[in-house]
Structure formats: structure tokens, C-alpha cells
TIVOKOL-668341 format. One record per residue: residue number from 1; x, y, z of N, C-alpha, C in turn. Coordinates in steps of 0.001 Angstrom, whole numbers. Each point is the difference from the previous one (the first is absolute). Example, Ala and Ser with C-alpha at 12.3 -4.5 7.8 and 13.67 -1.06 7.14 Angstrom:
BEGIN
[1 [13190 -5690 7800] [-890 1190 0] [900 1200 0]]
[2 [-350 1050 -720] [820 1190 60] [-770 1090 730]]
END
This chain:
BEGIN
[1 [51210 101121 64317] [-188 -1171 840] [-113 446 1448]]
[2 [-839 -680 730] [-97 280 1425] [1357 -255 641]]
[3 [379 845 919] [1297 -122 665] [42 -1218 915]]
[4 [1197 -549 161] [226 -1127 911] [-560 315 1378]]
[5 [169 1249 448] [-477 386 1332] [-1516 -156 124]]
[6 [-734 232 -1097] [-1450 -183 18] [-348 -1442 367]]
[7 [647 -954 -676] [-303 -1414 223] [512 -475 1360]]
[8 [1182 438 400] [502 -367 1330] [-942 519 1080]]
[9 [-474 1226 -154] [-932 576 976] [-1315 -778 17]]
[10 [-495 -368 -1161] [-1240 -768 -90] [116 -1309 786]]
[11 [1095 -727 -208] [180 -1279 683] [338 183 1477]]
[12 [569 1133 376] [274 278 1408] [-1309 295 744]]
[13 [-887 758 -632] [-1261 401 638] [-1018 -1123 58]]
[14 [49 -932 -935] [-1020 -1052 -70] [663 -1365 79]]
[15 [-592 -862 782] [609 -1320 205] [44 -829 -1275]]
[16 [-878 295 -945] [30 -737 -1256] [22 965 -1182]]
[17 [741 1045 87] [144 928 -1118] [-1327 483 -539]]
[18 [-388 -542 -1144] [-1232 410 -666] [-1234 -545 697]]
[19 [167 -1058 780] [-1148 -568 694] [-969 -727 -912]]
[20 [463 -447 -1150] [-930 -636 -934] [437 -1379 -474]]
[21 [1074 -543 523] [522 -1266 -514] [-990 -1148 116]]
[22 [-860 41 1006] [-955 -1083 192] [-1420 389 -409]]
[23 [-180 1202 -551] [-1324 399 -469] [-426 -885 -1156]]
[24 [-1296 -226 -90] [-532 -846 -1068] [428 504 -1376]]
[25 [-69 1319 -224] [367 542 -1310] [1464 -290 -327]]
[26 [866 54 1000] [1406 -285 -238] [219 -1492 -234]]
[27 [-697 -825 736] [120 -1447 -195] [-476 -409 -1397]]
[28 [-1029 689 -512] [-461 -264 -1371] [1118 336 -987]]
[29 [670 1135 199] [1118 364 -883] [1118 -1037 85]]
[30 [327 -412 1215] [1031 -1019 156] [-371 -1259 -786]]
[31 [-1241 -448 133] [-429 -1217 -689] [49 155 -1508]]
[32 [-322 1178 -515] [89 219 -1442] [1452 -92 -465]]
[33 [905 543 780] [1420 -98 -346] [447 -1464 23]]
[34 [-426 -738 1016] [359 -1415 86] [-562 -776 -1190]]
[35 [-1217 338 -435] [-581 -657 -1179] [829 289 -1246]]
[36 [505 1226 -126] [861 329 -1132] [1309 -787 67]]
[37 [549 -145 1191] [1227 -791 160] [-221 -1439 -445]]
[38 [-1166 -541 302] [-305 -1378 -373] [-49 -202 -1512]]
[39 [-209 1065 -748] [-86 -91 -1466] [1372 44 -676]]
[40 [1026 329 745] [1338 70 -583] [469 -1424 -272]]
[41 [381 -256 -1234] [283 -1364 -444] [1385 -502 358]]
[42 [918 875 271] [1359 -445 321] [184 -11 1521]]
[43 [991 -724 488] [228 -28 1450] [337 1396 536]]
[44 [-517 282 1166] [301 1274 677] [1008 -308 1093]]
[45 [1211 503 -168] [1056 -238 980] [188 1177 941]]
[46 [-279 1227 -509] [250 1188 810] [-1054 1062 -290]]
[47 [-591 529 1068] [-997 1061 -93] [532 1226 718]]
[48 [-139 1163 -626] [345 1277 617] [-1296 741 272]]
[49 [-273 262 1271] [-1200 713 439] [405 1434 331]]
[50 [-231 919 -956] [416 1388 182] [-1106 771 708]]
[51 [364 639 1107] [-976 704 828] [-648 -962 982]]
[52 [816 -866 587] [-505 -1109 822] [-502 412 1375]]
[53 [316 1215 440] [-434 413 1340] [544 -936 1057]]
[54 [-896 -506 834] [409 -873 1107] [102 -1472 -379]]
[55 [-101 -289 -1296] [328 -1332 -489] [-1102 -1041 -19]]
[56 [-1214 357 358] [-1071 -999 29] [-198 -652 -1365]]
[57 [-109 816 -1055] [-220 -590 -1321] [1246 -711 -505]]
[58 [1172 458 388] [1231 -716 -364] [-60 -1423 538]]
[59 [-484 -153 1228] [-132 -1331 587] [-1066 -819 -723]]
[60 [-1094 637 -371] [-1037 -703 -766] [581 -476 -1334]]
[61 [785 858 -652] [643 -384 -1260] [938 -1189 209]]
[62 [763 33 1077] [922 -1093 322] [-766 -1312 187]]
[63 [-1056 51 812] [-766 -1215 278] [-723 -516 -1238]]
[64 [-447 910 -843] [-771 -397 -1189] [898 -582 -1097]]
[65 [1157 595 -210] [853 -422 -1130] [1111 -958 407]]
[66 [416 42 1269] [1167 -774 423] [1300 594 -517]]
[67 [-85 1160 -628] [1174 655 -575] [718 834 1050]]
[68 [1212 361 -315] [724 982 793] [-701 1344 -208]]
[69 [-213 740 1064] [-684 1290 -90] [884 1070 618]]
[70 [109 1115 -691] [658 1188 535] [-1051 1081 110]]
[71 [-160 531 1198] [-900 1125 217] [815 1277 3]]
[72 [-507 1023 -651] [726 1260 -113] [-941 1136 387]]
[73 [502 909 841] [-810 1138 421] [921 1155 358]]
[74 [-557 1197 16] [766 1194 345] [50 227 1513]]
[75 [-924 -617 739] [-106 247 1436] [825 -988 822]]
[76 [995 507 694] [807 -861 870] [-831 -488 1186]]
[77 [-963 802 443] [-872 -415 1110] [-803 -1234 -414]]
[78 [-626 49 -1171] [-778 -1140 -491] [891 -1224 -209]]
[79 [1181 215 -566] [898 -1119 -280] [522 -650 1277]]
[80 [246 783 1037] [423 -589 1274] [-1076 -929 540]]
[81 [-1256 397 -101] [-1105 -868 436] [-74 -1246 -884]]
[82 [168 204 -1298] [-75 -1124 -936] [1081 -1035 296]]
[83 [1203 466 276] [1115 -931 271] [-254 -838 1252]]
[84 [-660 597 993] [-326 -742 1221] [-1117 -1007 -272]]
[85 [-1032 433 -723] [-1163 -853 -242] [275 -1111 -1003]]
[86 [866 261 -984] [217 -952 -1091] [1492 -165 -275]]
[87 [728 -648 920] [1457 -103 -153] [446 -848 -1194]]
[88 [-895 -763 -586] [329 -845 -1151] [-12 782 -1312]]
[89 [-328 1278 50] [-61 842 -1195] [1086 1065 103]]
[90 [602 322 -1124] [990 1080 -48] [-731 1309 -208]]
[91 [302 992 840] [-607 1318 -133] [1095 1026 -233]]
[92 [-253 887 -974] [995 963 -444] [-626 1392 8]]
[93 [750 971 530] [-475 1380 -34] [417 646 -1308]]
[94 [-1004 442 -757] [247 617 -1299] [-1278 689 -445]]
[95 [142 983 -863] [-1171 710 -493] [-373 -462 -1397]]
[96 [-1203 326 -402] [-469 -320 -1352] [796 717 -1072]]
[97 [543 1144 347] [695 809 -995] [1490 -322 -88]]
[98 [497 -797 918] [1416 -398 -29] [103 -1411 572]]
[99 [-519 -949 -750] [-40 -1384 471] [1426 -517 162]]
[100 [272 -561 1148] [1340 -511 304] [112 -1429 -541]]
[101 [295 -115 -1290] [87 -1316 -639] [1130 -831 592]]
[102 [1070 628 436] [1125 -730 597] [-346 -574 1365]]
[103 [-1063 495 625] [-410 -480 1323] [-857 -1255 -76]]
[104 [-428 -356 -1199] [-882 -1150 -165] [856 -1261 -71]]
[105 [-283 -991 856] [817 -1212 4] [-123 -787 -1305]]
[106 [1015 -752 -297] [-8 -841 -1190] [681 685 -1165]]
[107 [319 -800 -988] [723 515 -1163] [-937 487 -1094]]
[108 [-1202 -536 -68] [-951 379 -1044] [-955 1064 499]]
[109 [-605 688 -944] [-1059 928 374] [-1232 -817 381]]
[110 [-932 614 712] [-1194 -747 438] [-814 -514 -1179]]
[111 [-687 -1108 216] [-920 -537 -996] [-1291 815 -17]]
[112 [-375 516 1175] [-1233 777 153] [281 1202 886]]
[113 [-511 1146 -431] [27 1209 820] [-1451 378 274]]
[114 [-315 238 1259] [-1349 416 390] [57 1451 452]]
[115 [-837 820 -617] [-180 1398 387] [-1449 134 441]]
[116 [-253 -161 1280] [-1374 12 510] [-301 1336 679]]
[117 [-793 799 -675] [-497 1263 555] [1115 981 351]]
[118 [1035 72 -816] [1109 903 329] [257 1091 -1037]]
[119 [-367 -216 -1250] [360 947 -1050] [-639 1378 167]]
[120 [-1115 74 688] [-677 1295 155] [762 951 924]]
[121 [1024 -477 681] [816 865 850] [1079 726 -797]]
[122 [94 -307 -1283] [1000 619 -855] [-673 1005 -937]]
[123 [743 1046 -362] [-527 894 -1031] [212 -672 -1361]]
[124 [-495 620 -1059] [36 -617 -1331] [1416 -364 -440]]
[125 [950 906 184] [1385 -268 -409] [580 -1159 801]]
[126 [-250 -9 1307] [516 -1079 847] [-611 -1345 -391]]
[127 [-1275 -5 -357] [-631 -1239 -460] [697 -519 -1253]]
[128 [236 893 -963] [681 -410 -1237] [1406 -500 300]]
[129 [718 681 897] [1355 -422 361] [-8 -1377 665]]
[130 [-965 -229 882] [-114 -1294 684] [-239 -1116 -1004]]
[131 [-922 204 -926] [-310 -1026 -1000] [1193 -216 -930]]
[132 [681 1077 -383] [1191 -137 -853] [1086 -795 723]]
[133 [140 223 1285] [993 -738 779] [-356 -1486 55]]
[134 [-1275 -306 190] [-427 -1398 -28] [327 -618 -1356]]
[135 [-325 702 -1043] [227 -504 -1363] [1483 -293 -243]]
[136 [856 885 497] [1434 -177 -272] [640 -1082 867]]
[137 [-579 -318 1148] [632 -963 903] [-616 -1399 -35]]
[138 [-1201 -134 -500] [-634 -1315 10] [429 -804 -1213]]
[139 [165 -1295 227] [387 -896 -1087] [-1231 -309 -864]]
[140 [230 -393 -1240] [-1116 -405 -850] [-806 -1104 680]]
[141 [-1307 90 -103] [-881 -987 614] [-442 359 1398]]
[142 [555 1065 575] [-427 442 1336] [-1397 602 -88]]
[143 [-698 -56 1113] [-1350 548 80] [-31 1137 1003]]
[144 [-810 1016 -317] [-265 1098 921] [-1499 2 247]]
[145 [-379 -166 1247] [-1421 35 356] [-255 1321 709]]
[146 [-958 753 -535] [-300 1333 493] [-1421 18 538]]
[147 [-137 440 1229] [-1311 238 587] [-59 1480 331]]
[148 [-1004 686 -549] [-98 1430 257] [-1461 428 3]]
[149 [-268 1041 747] [-1348 550 60] [-284 742 -1295]]
[150 [-1196 -182 -494] [-421 661 -1232] [-842 1215 367]]
[151 [212 1089 -708] [-786 1201 251] [765 1247 -370]]
[152 [-381 1107 591] [635 1293 -258] [1397 18 604]]
[153 [847 920 -482] [1347 157 559] [-101 104 1508]]
[154 [857 -620 769] [1250 -645 -376] [-175 -1452 -445]]
[155 [-1226 -421 -233] [-255 -1374 -396] [97 -131 -1518]]
[156 [-428 -1115 -543] [258 -315 -1393] [-1271 -259 -780]]
[157 [52 317 -1278] [-1011 -442 -951] [559 -1248 -679]]
[158 [-863 -745 -659] [477 -1169 -752] [1044 418 -1026]]
[159 [-285 1095 -698] [923 484 -1020] [1328 432 625]]
[160 [-76 644 1160] [1212 465 667] [919 -1131 411]]
[161 [-557 -1057 565] [839 -1119 450] [535 -770 -1204]]
[162 [-815 -130 -1050] [478 -665 -1222] [1130 802 -638]]
[163 [-152 1316 -26] [1039 855 -573] [1290 -88 809]]
[164 [-141 16 1318] [1170 -69 873] [801 -1276 -240]]
[165 [-687 -1103 -243] [656 -1294 -196] [32 -414 -1472]]
[166 [-12 968 -903] [-51 -316 -1429] [1241 -753 -494]]
[167 [1122 92 697] [1216 -724 -396] [-88 -1486 342]]
[168 [-1038 -382 738] [-214 -1392 372] [-1170 -534 -817]]
[169 [-82 -1305 -135] [-1107 -629 -692] [-1077 -353 1007]]
[170 [-1207 481 -233] [-1117 -315 877] [-355 -1473 -166]]
[171 [31 -745 1093] [-284 -1433 -53] [-1362 -344 576]]
[172 [-556 844 855] [-1297 -312 577] [-498 1125 861]]
[173 [-1298 -5 225] [-600 994 875] [-933 -724 956]]
[174 [-104 536 1186] [-843 -609 1017] [-773 1108 691]]
[175 [-1285 1 -151] [-823 988 687] [316 1419 -433]]
[176 [-315 937 834] [227 1407 -306] [1364 473 435]]
[177 [669 -753 856] [1193 515 653] [1306 -544 -542]]
[178 [16 -1199 -500] [1277 -656 -250] [315 -146 -1475]]
[179 [1253 188 -297] [522 -249 -1328] [1288 -787 191]]
[180 [207 -991 -822] [1283 -682 50] [697 198 -1338]]
[181 [1242 349 50] [763 277 -1195] [1164 -956 -92]]
[182 [403 -284 -1213] [1045 -976 -255] [1074 681 -848]]
[183 [1222 -57 436] [1077 620 -770] [242 -813 -1262]]
[184 [80 697 -1125] [229 -679 -1263] [1435 -529 -74]]
[185 [152 -1100 -713] [1334 -565 -209] [729 828 -1035]]
END
């Protein structure tokens, strides 16, 4: 996994970290995720946005669902900006490989977890560990929405992402980038 210092340095050097939150391609991904959220048949009370950066998409998730949203990122620099920009959202510093479940507000696990463009920062073992951790902590009926770039390593093939999430039931696919998985009861 990329070191915390890598991400802190990125957000320190650039006013908007990756510089792509408002790019058309990123907005298309956001809209696809929102469309997947709209297909979930049960009420969404809590969304966990893992790898939230400066919180822009966490706020979009909040406005779109009306649910409580927790943004989680490894970069304290990004999270400090997020807390200033979006004080109505809870932001927690944690990594993909050691998710701080105790830091998430509320008594239940999230109804939806969003992993948008973050899994490629992990090596194969870390990816498996992250997915296993999600599987063990999410309640039955929870959804995991994954957005990832498709292609050569460090990106994913269709088979690779399906294999990684094989412990979950595939509920739908959207375009080339998104898969939504549903934890079996």
C-alpha cells in the first residue's frame, strides 16, 4: 500500500489532491455510483466512503441519499480540508488495510460502503485482506459499491474484480467500471 506520507504529500503539494474531483470523467463515475445507490431497495441510513480524500464525493453521497455519511481516508491533510468544507459529515483517519470500525458512528455497520478508485493502491494480499474485513464487519443486506479502473496491473480485469469479491453476491453491473456487491444473508 502507498504510505500515508505519499498521500499527505500529495494533498500538501496540490490544492485539490488528485485534481480530478470535478473532471467530467470523475463526475460520470460519481453519477454511476449514485445510479447504483438508487437501485438499492431498502432504506440507506449510513454510507461509508472509504478513500474519501477531501470529502467532495462524501458530500455528494450525503446530499443524494440523505443518509449519515462517514468519510474515511489515510491522509490527515485531506481530512482536515474535508472537515472544514463539510462539517456535517464525520471524517475518520484510517487505512484500507486496517479499517477503524470503532471510529464509525452508530451502533450498526454501514448499509453501503463505497470504494471509489482506491483498491489499486493495494497489493494483491492487501486487497484480499480489505475485502475479507468488509465481509466480516458488514451486516447481512449491506452493499459494497466498487469503482475501479480496468486494465493491466495495478488495475483490474473483470475476472480479477469478480474473484476478489467472490464472497459477495453480484447484484448488478454498470458500465465498464462499477460493480455492486451484496452480502449474502
